[in-house]
C-alpha positions in Angstrom: 77.4 96.7 65.4 75.7 99.4 63.4 76.6 99.9 59.7 76.5 103.7 60.3 80.3 104.0 60.3 83.2 105.1 58.1 86.5 103.4 58.2 89.8 105.1 57.5 91.6 103.9 54.3 94.2 106.7 54.4 94.6 108.9 57.4 96.7 111.7 55.7 99.3 113.9 57.4 97.0 115.0 60.2 93.2 114.4 60.2 91.3 115.1 63.3 87.7 115.1 64.4 86.5 118.7 65.1 83.3 120.4 66.0 82.5 123.9 67.3 84.8 123.3 70.3 84.5 123.0 74.1 83.9 126.3 75.8 83.7 127.2 79.4 86.7 125.2 80.7 89.6 127.7 80.4 89.7 128.0 84.2 90.5 124.3 84.3 93.3 124.7 81.7 91.3 123.3 78.9 91.4 125.4 75.6 88.4 125.7 73.2 89.9 123.6 70.5 87.4 122.9 67.6 87.7 123.6 63.9 90.4 126.1 63.0 88.1 127.4 60.2 84.7 127.5 61.8 82.9 128.9 58.7 84.1 125.9 56.6 82.8 123.5 59.3 79.4 125.2 59.4 79.1 125.2 55.6 79.9 121.5 55.1 77.5 120.6 57.9 74.7 122.7 56.3 75.3 121.1 53.0 74.7 117.6 54.4 71.8 118.6 56.6 73.6 118.5 60.0 73.5 121.0 62.8 76.2 123.6 62.1 78.4 122.6 65.0 78.3 118.8 64.3 81.6 116.9 64.3 83.3 116.6 61.0 86.9 115.8 59.8 89.6 118.5 59.5 92.4 117.4 57.1 95.8 119.0 56.9 97.5 119.5 53.5 97.1 116.1 51.9 93.5 115.0 52.7 92.4 111.5 53.6 90.3 108.6 52.3 87.3 106.9 53.9 85.1 103.9 53.2 81.5 104.2 54.1 79.6 101.4 55.8 76.2 102.9 54.8 74.6 105.2 52.3 75.6 108.7 53.4 75.6 112.3 52.2 79.1 113.9 52.2 80.5 117.3 51.4 84.1 118.6 51.3 84.9 122.3 51.9 87.5 124.6 53.3 90.8 124.4 51.3 89.9 123.5 47.7 91.1 120.0 46.7 90.2 117.2 44.3 87.4 114.9 45.5 86.7 111.4 44.2 84.2 108.6 45.0 85.3 105.2 43.9 87.9 106.8 41.7 85.4 109.1 39.8 85.8 112.8 40.2 82.9 114.6 42.1 82.4 118.2 42.9 84.1 120.0 45.8 81.9 122.2 47.9 78.6 120.4 47.2 76.6 117.6 48.8 77.3 114.2 47.2 75.4 111.0 48.0 77.7 108.0 48.6 76.6 104.4 48.6 77.6 101.8 51.2 81.0 100.4 50.5 82.1 103.4 48.5 85.5 105.1 49.1 85.7 108.9 49.4 89.1 110.3 48.5 89.9 113.8 49.6 93.0 114.9 47.8 95.8 117.3 48.6 94.8 121.0 49.0 95.5 123.0 45.8 95.3 126.2 47.9 95.1 126.6 51.6 95.9 124.1 54.3 92.8 122.5 55.9 89.8 120.8 54.2 86.7 119.8 56.0 84.7 116.6 55.4 81.0 116.7 56.5 79.1 113.5 56.8 75.4 113.1 57.2 74.7 112.5 60.9 78.1 113.8 62.0 81.0 111.9 63.5 79.5 110.4 66.7 82.5 109.6 68.8 82.1 110.0 72.6 82.0 113.7 73.7 84.6 114.8 76.2 83.6 117.9 78.3 80.7 118.5 75.8 82.8 118.3 72.6 84.0 115.7 70.2 87.0 117.8 69.1 90.5 116.5 69.1 92.8 118.7 71.2 96.4 118.2 70.3 97.8 120.1 73.3 95.9 118.5 76.1 95.2 115.1 74.4 91.4 115.4 75.1 89.0 113.9 72.5 89.7 111.2 70.0 93.2 110.5 68.7 94.1 111.8 65.2 92.9 109.4 62.5 95.0 106.3 61.9 94.6 103.8 59.0 92.0 101.2 59.8 90.2 103.3 62.5 86.4 103.1 62.5 84.3 106.2 63.2 80.6 106.0 64.2 78.1 108.3 62.5 75.1 109.8 64.1 71.5 109.1 63.0 71.0 109.7 59.3 69.8 113.0 58.1 67.0 113.5 55.7 69.5 114.1 52.9 71.0 117.3 51.6 70.7 120.6 53.3 68.9 123.7 52.0 71.7 124.5 49.5 73.2 122.3 46.7 76.3 124.5 46.7 77.6 127.7 48.3 80.1 130.4 47.3 83.3 130.2 49.3 86.3 132.6 49.4 89.6 131.2 48.4 92.5 131.1 50.8 94.2 134.5 51.2 97.1 135.6 49.0 97.9 137.9 51.9 96.7 137.5 55.4 95.5 140.7 57.0 94.8 140.4 60.7 93.1 143.1 62.6 94.5 143.6 66.1 93.8 145.5 69.3 96.6 146.3 71.7 97.5 143.5 74.0 97.8 143.7 77.8 101.6 143.8 77.5 102.2 146.1 74.6 104.1 148.4 77.0 106.8 145.7 77.2 107.9 146.6 73.7 109.8 149.6 72.3 108.0 152.2 70.2 110.0 151.1 67.2 108.9 147.5 67.8 105.2 148.5 67.9 105.5 150.5 64.7 107.2 147.6 63.0 104.5 145.3 64.2 101.8 147.2 62.3 103.7 148.5 59.3 106.0 145.7 58.2 105.2 142.3 56.7 105.7 138.9 58.2 105.4 135.4 56.6 103.7 132.3 57.9 106.4 129.8 59.2 106.3 126.1 58.3 106.4 125.5 62.1 102.8 126.6 62.4 100.2 124.2 63.8 96.8 124.0 65.5 98.3 125.6 68.6 99.7 128.7 66.9 100.5 130.5 63.7 104.2 131.1 63.9 105.6 134.0 61.9 109.0 134.9 60.4 109.9 138.6 60.0 110.8 141.6 62.1 112.0 140.9 65.6 110.1 142.8 68.2 112.5 144.4 70.7 111.4 144.6 74.3 111.5 147.8 76.4 111.1 145.6 79.6 113.5 142.8 80.3 113.1 140.0 82.7 110.5 137.3 83.3 106.7 137.7 83.3 104.5 135.6 85.6 102.2 133.3 83.8 98.8 134.8 83.0 95.7 133.9 81.1 95.8 133.6 77.3 92.9 133.9 74.9 92.2 132.8 71.3 94.0 135.2 68.9 96.5 136.4 71.5 99.8 137.4 69.8 102.5 136.2 72.1 106.1 137.2 71.6 108.7 134.6 72.8 112.3 135.4 73.5 113.3 135.2 69.8 111.1 138.3 69.2 109.0 136.7 66.5 105.2 136.7 67.1 103.0 133.7 67.5 99.2 134.0 66.9 97.4 131.6 69.2 94.8 129.3 67.5 92.2 126.9 68.8 94.5 124.5 70.7 96.5 127.3 72.4 97.5 127.0 76.1 95.2 128.8 78.5 98.2 130.4 80.3 101.6 131.7 79.3 104.6 133.5 80.5 105.6 135.6 77.4 104.2 139.0 76.8 101.1 139.5 74.5 101.6 142.5 72.2 98.1 142.3 70.7 95.0 140.3 70.2 93.6 139.4 66.7 89.9 139.7 66.1 88.3 136.3 66.2 86.6 136.9 62.9 90.0 136.9 61.1 91.3 133.6 62.5 89.5 131.4 60.0 91.6 132.8 57.2 94.7 132.2 59.4 93.8 128.5 59.4 94.1 128.4 55.6 97.3 130.5 55.3 100.0 128.2 54.0 103.7 128.6 54.8 105.2 131.6 53.1 101.9 133.6 53.0 102.5 137.3 53.7 100.9 138.5 56.9 100.1 142.1 58.0 98.8 143.3 61.3 96.5 146.3 61.1 94.9 148.2 64.0 91.3 147.3 64.4 88.9 150.2 64.0 
């Protein structure tokens, strides 16, 4: 067995393997999945010398810990958090060389929700439909990390990437999402549409990789009754019967039977991945 592996010492609340996602399979009911914060994934991969879409680890809230079976370059980005190697603090957001047998500890996020762990060579689990991403909705890809699991690494890179460190915006104090009208905005009253783009929501603790659930103004329908299931896209703002919007994220279903009032611009969804429960949210018309 190759020594190019990492073993899981502490799995954390939810740590998954994520890359740039699996595209082109929505017609089969398979969502894109992939990193919720794609820019953070690209950055940690660049720092360790990987291709930008290589598979890395996405942690949720409380980090994880890994033991390396080989010398490897690592970088932690996304939500800021304490990082240690063999108990000694090392810098967040930079490439760090770790010796075989060392333990990398990724601590709890001090701000934001999801941190990303890039490892030289990338996580080399078997691809499914062209991607190594864990999809929590369909069950495709590797299972979320469990203590004792062993993950293979790809061939070693030449070392660090072209940058020793890179500037990174902190998680938002207020999440501003630019939207275009959805295919079913006519299912809502004029008052509901005004409230949607003028009043504030807050991120619900029930949010996950499937959707960002929001607490706030209830959107009243102008059209009652059922809607036949139709295609859903990344960033669709679906409104279930309780009237509170849900912004679909990477593991969203590909069809749904509740009306979509708007669609968020994809460029804004990385910030949504880092919005912790209670973060204020505003929807503004895209220009």
